[in-house]
C-alpha positions as CSV (number, residue, x, y, z in Angstrom):
1,M,97.8,103.8,107.8
2,P,100.0,104.2,104.7
3,K,99.1,106.3,101.7
4,I,97.5,104.7,98.7
5,K,99.6,104.7,95.5
6,T,98.2,106.2,92.4
7,R,98.2,104.0,89.3
8,R,100.6,105.9,87.0
9,A,99.2,104.5,83.8
10,T,95.7,105.7,84.7
11,A,96.9,109.1,85.8
12,K,98.6,109.6,82.4
13,R,95.5,108.6,80.4
14,F,92.8,110.4,82.3
15,R,92.1,113.8,84.0
16,I,89.6,114.6,86.6
17,T,87.8,117.9,85.9
18,G,86.8,120.4,88.6
19,S,83.3,119.1,88.6
20,G,84.5,115.5,89.1
21,K,84.0,114.2,85.6
22,I,86.7,112.0,84.0
23,K,88.2,113.3,80.7
24,R,89.9,111.0,78.2
25,Y,91.3,111.2,74.7
26,R,89.9,109.1,71.9
27,Q,91.6,106.0,70.5
28,N,92.6,105.1,66.9
29,K,94.8,108.1,66.3
30,R,98.3,106.5,66.2
31,H,98.8,105.3,62.6
32,L,97.1,104.7,59.2
33,L,96.0,108.3,59.1
34,N,96.5,109.0,55.4
35,N,95.7,107.7,51.9
36,G,92.0,107.3,52.3
37,R,92.1,105.2,55.4
38,K,90.6,107.8,57.8
39,T,88.7,110.8,56.5
40,S,89.6,114.3,57.5
41,K,86.3,114.5,59.4
42,R,87.1,111.4,61.4
43,K,90.6,112.6,62.2
44,R,89.3,116.0,63.3
45,R,86.9,114.3,65.7
46,L,89.7,112.1,67.2
47,R,91.6,115.3,68.2
48,K,89.0,116.3,70.8
49,G,88.7,114.7,74.2
50,T,85.5,113.2,75.6
51,Y,84.2,112.2,78.9
52,V,83.9,108.7,80.5
53,S,80.3,107.8,81.2
54,E,79.6,108.5,84.9
55,T,77.2,105.5,85.1
56,S,79.8,103.0,83.9
57,R,81.7,100.7,86.2
58,T,84.8,102.0,84.4
59,A,84.4,105.5,85.9
60,K,84.3,104.0,89.4
61,R,87.4,102.0,88.8
62,I,89.3,104.9,87.4
63,K,88.5,107.0,90.5
64,Q,89.7,104.2,92.7
65,M,93.0,104.0,90.8
66,M,93.5,107.8,91.2
67,P,92.7,108.4,94.9
68,Y,94.2,111.8,95.2
69,A,93.1,113.4,91.9
């Protein structure tokens, strides 16, 4: 039985923590960050990571795409 390949795009975007949770970074932090478009508070919140909901189908799919993580 051959090994399963890891989806590299998924591996770059998500991390599996020691407890098995999936950590991700927030979206909307690429451009339009100044001149009143996004507040300092909003940009500060975007810096921090968050977790993917364990009850979502997305979490199950991410774990399938990263079989050895």
